[in-house]
C-alpha positions as CSV (number, residue, x, y, z in Angstrom):
1,M,17.4,7.2,17.9
2,R,14.1,5.3,16.4
3,N,14.8,1.6,15.6
4,P,15.0,1.6,11.7
5,A,13.4,-1.9,11.2
6,T,10.7,-1.3,13.7
7,L,9.8,2.6,13.9
8,E,8.6,2.4,17.6
9,A,10.1,4.3,20.8
10,P,13.2,5.8,20.8
11,E,16.4,4.3,22.6
12,V,18.6,5.9,24.8
13,L,22.0,6.3,23.6
14,T,25.1,8.0,24.9
15,T,27.2,7.8,22.4
16,S,27.5,10.6,19.4
17,A,29.4,10.7,16.0
18,S,29.3,12.8,12.7
19,A,29.9,12.1,9.1
20,K,30.0,13.3,5.5
21,V,28.7,12.3,2.4
22,D,29.6,13.5,-0.8
23,V,27.7,12.8,-3.7
24,R,29.9,14.9,-6.4
25,D,27.5,16.3,-8.4
26,N,24.3,19.2,-7.7
27,A,22.0,17.4,-9.9
28,T,22.3,13.8,-7.6
29,A,22.3,15.9,-4.5
30,L,19.1,17.7,-5.8
31,A,17.4,14.4,-6.3
32,L,18.4,13.4,-2.8
33,C,17.3,16.2,-1.1
34,G,13.5,16.2,-2.4
35,N,11.1,18.8,-2.9
36,Q,11.9,21.4,-0.3
37,N,14.5,19.4,1.4
38,E,11.1,16.9,2.6
39,N,13.7,13.0,2.1
40,L,15.8,15.0,4.4
41,K,13.4,16.3,6.8
42,L,11.8,12.5,6.6
43,M,15.3,10.6,7.9
44,E,15.7,13.4,10.8
45,R,12.4,12.7,11.8
46,R,12.7,8.7,11.5
47,L,16.3,8.5,12.3
48,G,17.4,11.3,15.0
49,V,19.7,12.3,12.9
50,R,20.6,16.0,12.0
51,V,21.4,16.3,8.4
52,G,22.8,19.8,6.8
53,Q,23.4,20.1,3.5
54,R,26.6,22.0,1.5
55,G,26.7,22.1,-2.4
56,T,27.1,18.2,-2.9
57,E,28.3,17.1,0.7
58,F,25.8,16.0,3.5
59,H,26.7,16.4,6.8
60,L,25.5,14.1,9.7
61,S,25.3,14.0,13.4
62,G,24.1,12.7,16.0
63,P,23.5,9.2,17.8
64,S,26.9,7.0,16.5
65,D,24.7,4.2,15.2
66,A,21.9,6.3,13.7
67,V,24.2,8.2,11.7
68,A,25.4,5.1,10.6
69,F,22.2,3.7,9.3
70,S,21.9,7.3,7.7
71,V,25.4,7.4,5.9
72,R,24.3,3.5,4.2
73,L,21.0,5.1,3.5
74,L,22.2,8.0,1.7
75,E,24.4,6.1,-0.1
76,N,22.1,3.4,-1.4
77,L,19.5,6.2,-2.3
78,E,22.4,7.9,-4.5
79,E,23.2,4.6,-6.0
80,M,19.7,4.5,-7.1
81,I,19.3,7.7,-8.3
82,R,22.5,6.9,-10.3
83,A,20.5,4.4,-12.2
84,G,18.0,6.1,-13.4
85,R,15.3,5.5,-10.6
86,P,13.4,8.7,-9.1
87,V,13.8,8.7,-5.1
88,Y,10.2,10.1,-3.7
89,R,9.4,10.8,0.3
90,E,7.8,7.3,0.4
91,D,10.7,5.7,-1.2
92,V,13.0,6.9,1.8
93,E,10.1,5.8,4.2
94,Q,10.4,2.3,2.2
95,G,13.9,2.1,2.4
96,I,14.5,3.0,6.5
97,K,12.3,-0.4,6.5
98,V,14.5,-2.4,4.0
99,L,17.6,-1.6,5.4
100,G,16.3,-2.1,8.9
101,R,14.6,-5.5,8.4
102,G,18.6,-6.1,6.9
103,A,18.9,-6.2,3.2
104,E,22.3,-5.5,2.0
105,S,21.3,-2.8,-0.4
106,L,17.7,-1.0,-1.8
107,Q,18.6,-1.6,-5.1
108,E,18.0,-5.5,-5.0
109,V,15.0,-4.7,-3.9
110,M,13.4,-1.2,-5.2
111,L,15.3,-0.8,-8.6
112,G,13.4,-4.1,-10.3
113,T,10.7,-1.8,-12.4
114,V,7.5,-3.3,-13.0
115,L,5.7,-0.7,-15.2
116,K,6.3,2.9,-16.1
117,S,2.9,4.2,-15.4
118,T,1.1,7.5,-16.2
119,G,2.9,10.4,-15.8
120,N,6.2,8.1,-16.3
121,R,6.7,7.3,-12.9
122,Q,8.3,3.9,-12.3
123,I,6.4,1.8,-10.2
124,S,8.4,-0.8,-8.4
125,P,8.4,-2.7,-5.3
126,K,9.5,-1.4,-2.0
127,S,9.9,-4.1,0.3
128,I,11.7,-7.2,0.4
129,N,8.4,-9.2,0.7
130,Q,7.0,-7.0,-2.7
131,K,10.2,-8.1,-4.2
132,R,9.3,-11.8,-3.7
133,Y,5.7,-11.5,-4.8
134,V,6.7,-9.5,-7.9
135,D,9.3,-12.3,-8.9
136,A,6.8,-15.2,-7.7
137,I,3.8,-13.4,-10.5
138,R,6.6,-13.9,-12.8
139,A,7.4,-17.8,-12.2
140,N,4.1,-19.3,-11.3
141,D,0.5,-19.4,-12.9
142,I,-1.6,-19.0,-9.7
143,V,-0.5,-16.7,-7.1
144,F,-1.8,-15.6,-3.8
145,G,-1.6,-12.2,-2.5
146,I,-2.4,-12.4,1.5
147,G,-1.9,-9.3,4.0
148,P,-2.8,-6.1,5.3
149,A,-4.3,-3.4,3.7
150,G,-1.9,-0.9,2.0
151,T,0.7,-3.7,1.2
152,G,0.3,-3.5,-2.6
153,K,-0.9,-6.7,-3.3
154,T,-4.1,-5.8,-5.7
155,Y,-1.7,-2.5,-7.0
156,L,1.3,-4.3,-7.9
157,A,-0.6,-7.4,-9.4
158,M,-2.7,-4.8,-11.3
159,A,1.2,-2.8,-12.7
160,M,1.8,-6.7,-13.9
161,A,-1.2,-7.5,-15.8
162,V,-0.7,-3.9,-17.7
163,A,3.1,-4.8,-18.3
164,F,2.2,-8.3,-19.5
165,L,-0.8,-6.4,-21.7
166,Q,1.9,-4.3,-22.9
167,E,4.3,-7.0,-23.7
168,R,1.9,-9.0,-25.5
169,K,2.3,-11.7,-23.5
170,V,-1.4,-11.7,-22.7
171,K,-4.3,-10.8,-25.0
172,R,-6.8,-9.4,-22.0
173,I,-7.1,-8.6,-18.7
174,I,-9.8,-9.5,-16.7
175,L,-10.5,-7.8,-12.7
176,A,-13.1,-9.5,-10.7
177,R,-14.2,-9.0,-7.1
178,P,-16.9,-10.4,-4.8
179,A,-19.6,-8.0,-4.5
180,V,-20.0,-8.1,-0.5
181,E,-20.4,-5.2,1.7
182,A,-18.1,-4.1,4.2
183,G,-20.0,-4.1,7.1
184,E,-23.4,-1.8,6.3
185,K,-26.1,-2.6,4.2
186,L,-26.5,-0.5,0.9
187,G,-30.1,-1.6,0.2
188,F,-31.5,-1.1,-2.9
189,L,-29.1,0.5,-5.8
190,P,-30.7,2.5,-9.1
191,G,-29.6,1.8,-12.2
192,D,-28.6,-1.5,-15.1
193,L,-26.9,-4.6,-13.5
194,Q,-23.5,-2.7,-14.4
195,E,-24.7,0.4,-12.8
196,K,-24.9,-1.6,-9.5
197,V,-22.3,-3.7,-9.2
198,N,-20.0,-0.6,-10.1
199,P,-19.6,0.7,-6.3
200,Y,-17.8,-2.6,-5.7
201,L,-15.5,-2.6,-8.5
202,R,-14.7,1.3,-8.2
203,P,-11.1,0.1,-6.4
204,L,-10.1,-1.7,-9.1
205,Y,-11.0,0.8,-12.0
206,D,-9.0,3.3,-9.9
207,A,-6.2,1.2,-10.2
208,L,-6.3,0.7,-13.5
209,H,-6.4,4.6,-14.4
210,D,-3.1,5.0,-12.3
211,M,-1.4,2.8,-14.7
212,M,-2.8,4.1,-17.5
213,A,-4.1,7.3,-18.9
214,A,-7.9,7.7,-18.9
215,E,-8.7,7.7,-22.3
216,R,-6.7,4.3,-23.2
217,A,-8.0,2.8,-19.8
218,A,-11.4,3.7,-21.4
219,H,-10.4,2.4,-24.9
220,L,-9.1,-1.0,-23.7
221,L,-12.6,-1.3,-21.5
222,E,-14.8,-0.4,-24.2
223,Q,-13.2,-3.0,-26.5
224,G,-13.3,-5.9,-23.8
225,V,-9.3,-6.1,-23.5
226,V,-9.4,-5.1,-20.0
227,E,-12.7,-6.5,-18.5
228,V,-14.2,-5.4,-14.9
229,A,-16.4,-7.5,-13.2
230,P,-18.5,-8.9,-10.2
231,L,-17.1,-12.9,-9.2
232,A,-20.1,-13.7,-9.8
233,F,-19.8,-13.0,-14.0
234,M,-17.3,-15.8,-13.9
235,R,-19.1,-18.9,-13.6
236,G,-19.1,-21.3,-16.8
237,R,-16.4,-19.3,-18.4
238,T,-12.8,-20.3,-19.7
239,L,-9.9,-17.6,-19.5
240,N,-7.4,-18.4,-21.9
241,D,-4.7,-15.8,-22.8
242,A,-5.5,-13.6,-19.9
243,F,-4.1,-12.2,-16.6
244,V,-6.7,-12.5,-13.9
245,I,-6.9,-10.9,-11.0
246,L,-9.7,-11.4,-7.6
247,D,-9.6,-8.7,-5.5
248,E,-10.8,-8.8,-1.9
249,A,-11.0,-12.7,-2.2
250,Q,-11.5,-13.1,1.7
251,N,-14.9,-12.4,0.7
252,T,-15.7,-15.2,-1.4
253,T,-16.8,-18.5,-0.1
254,V,-15.2,-21.8,-0.5
255,E,-17.5,-22.8,-3.7
256,Q,-17.0,-19.1,-5.0
257,M,-13.1,-19.5,-4.7
258,K,-13.2,-23.3,-6.2
259,M,-15.1,-21.6,-9.1
260,F,-13.3,-18.8,-10.0
261,L,-9.8,-21.1,-9.6
262,T,-11.3,-23.6,-12.3
263,R,-11.9,-20.8,-14.7
264,L,-8.1,-20.9,-15.9
265,G,-7.6,-21.7,-19.4
266,Y,-4.3,-22.2,-21.5
267,N,-1.1,-18.8,-21.1
268,S,-3.2,-17.4,-18.5
269,K,-2.3,-16.0,-15.0
270,A,-4.3,-15.9,-12.0
271,V,-3.7,-13.3,-9.2
272,I,-5.6,-13.6,-6.0
273,T,-5.5,-11.1,-3.5
274,G,-6.9,-10.9,0.2
275,D,-6.4,-9.6,3.6
276,V,-7.7,-12.6,6.0
277,T,-8.5,-9.8,8.9
278,Q,-11.3,-8.1,7.1
279,V,-13.9,-10.7,6.1
280,D,-17.5,-9.7,5.4
281,L,-18.9,-12.5,5.6
282,P,-21.9,-13.7,7.3
283,T,-21.0,-14.9,10.9
284,G,-20.0,-18.6,10.5
285,K,-19.9,-18.5,6.8
286,M,-15.8,-20.2,6.1
287,S,-13.7,-17.5,3.9
288,G,-12.5,-19.2,0.5
289,L,-9.3,-17.7,0.9
290,N,-8.8,-19.0,4.1
291,H,-9.8,-22.8,2.8
292,A,-7.6,-22.3,-0.5
293,R,-4.7,-21.7,2.1
294,S,-5.2,-24.6,3.9
295,V,-6.1,-27.2,0.8
296,L,-3.7,-25.7,-1.8
297,K,-0.6,-24.6,-0.2
298,K,1.5,-27.8,-1.5
299,V,0.1,-27.9,-5.0
300,E,3.1,-27.1,-7.1
301,G,2.8,-24.1,-9.4
302,I,0.7,-22.0,-6.7
303,H,2.6,-19.8,-5.1
304,F,1.5,-18.1,-1.4
305,A,3.0,-14.4,-0.5
306,E,2.5,-13.2,3.2
307,F,2.6,-9.4,3.7
308,A,2.8,-7.8,6.9
309,E,2.7,-4.3,8.5
310,V,6.5,-3.4,7.8
311,D,5.2,-4.2,3.8
312,V,2.6,-1.1,4.1
313,V,3.2,1.8,1.7
314,R,0.4,3.9,2.8
315,H,0.7,6.8,5.2
316,P,2.9,5.9,7.9
317,L,0.5,5.9,10.7
318,V,-1.5,2.9,8.6
319,Q,1.3,0.7,9.9
320,E,0.8,1.7,13.6
321,V,-3.1,1.1,12.9
322,I,-2.7,-2.0,11.8
323,R,-0.5,-3.1,14.8
324,A,-3.0,-1.5,17.2
325,Y,-5.7,-3.5,16.0
326,D,-3.5,-6.6,16.2
327,R,-2.5,-5.7,19.8
328,A,-6.1,-5.6,20.2
329,E,-7.3,-8.5,18.9
330,L,-4.5,-10.3,20.6
331,A,-5.6,-9.1,24.0
332,R,-9.5,-10.0,23.4
333,L,-7.9,-13.7,22.2
334,E,-6.2,-13.9,25.7
335,A,-8.9,-12.8,27.4
336,Q,-11.1,-15.4,26.0
337,M,-8.9,-17.8,26.3
338,A,-8.3,-17.2,30.6
339,A,-11.6,-16.7,31.2
340,R,-12.3,-20.6,29.2
341,E,-9.9,-21.9,31.6
342,A,-11.1,-20.4,34.7
343,S,-14.3,-22.0,33.7
344,S,-12.9,-25.1,32.9
345,A,-11.2,-25.2,36.3
346,Q,-14.1,-24.3,38.2
347,A,-16.2,-26.8,36.7
348,S,-13.5,-29.6,37.2
349,A,-12.5,-28.7,40.8
350,P,-15.0,-30.8,43.3
351,A,-18.0,-30.2,44.9
352,A,-17.8,-28.7,48.6
353,V,-19.2,-31.4,51.0
354,P,-21.3,-29.5,53.6
355,T,-21.4,-29.7,56.8
356,V,-24.2,-30.4,59.1
357,S,-24.2,-29.0,62.7
358,E,-25.7,-31.2,65.4
359,P,-28.3,-30.3,67.5
360,V,-28.1,-28.4,70.5
361,R,-28.7,-30.6,73.1
362,S,-30.9,-29.4,76.2
363,E,-29.9,-30.5,79.9
């Protein structure tokens, strides 16, 4: 069976069991199955159990602890469906992680809807850390979301910004990002200034269009209610009644981060997101995100939300990719430390005294 918390190598188990879950109505049973039974297939693959459906009943068999976990998962998913929350394949994937990490129920994490996006799809937290992140944004005026790619840092911040705008808690949304190339030089870009910086801001536009209809997004951008701009455009401004998001903040300098944070005006919120393992600044240049984490961590009203690979909500392989790179980086650092220790030991060792052989005397 695969450990639900880590989804790592299967363990050898000798005890087997079976169980039955009856959801009592066909609509709930169909919702639990998913499109072409994809939810049940995912459970079988991830948890090492067999799941069969007969009407409103689900019959499970396999290793005893996997069956017990699967029953708990099905019951939690059933309660979410009855509460009006659709269950998709990715929700089952995240549900395995959430319950596997010790959460009492999925409802306490995944039922707090942040926004209904285009197509009436609900955007809500999918992990314990995402839930804490959303709660922190509601409670604090400056929140840092720090963690690997795919953990929902920017996406949830964008959903919160649109929700605040719809509820008229703010009058505008400002999305900023440093214009730093990710490891390659793009050279001269044609067009006016806006056309030159648009490639850097494309991820923010993509997230925005996922939150609302394209026509609505275009209208708000045209009216200036939503503004997408490079970080350099923030200097000298005071941002009142605004929800401000700074994305890819690991690529800000210390000076840029200070400049951005001091733009915040009355009745405004700022969310700063970034991944400290993917800094594209020149070698030797300190990341403003790393610096801010060290100097602002004790300031009241500023919250730092930390994410890990278990919070990844992209393709399941993304989590494995992050783990593989983390292991490689740890091995590299350990090798460097061992090399330094060996070099230090060699330097501190006493020098060998050369022996002088006596000359051979002739008789």
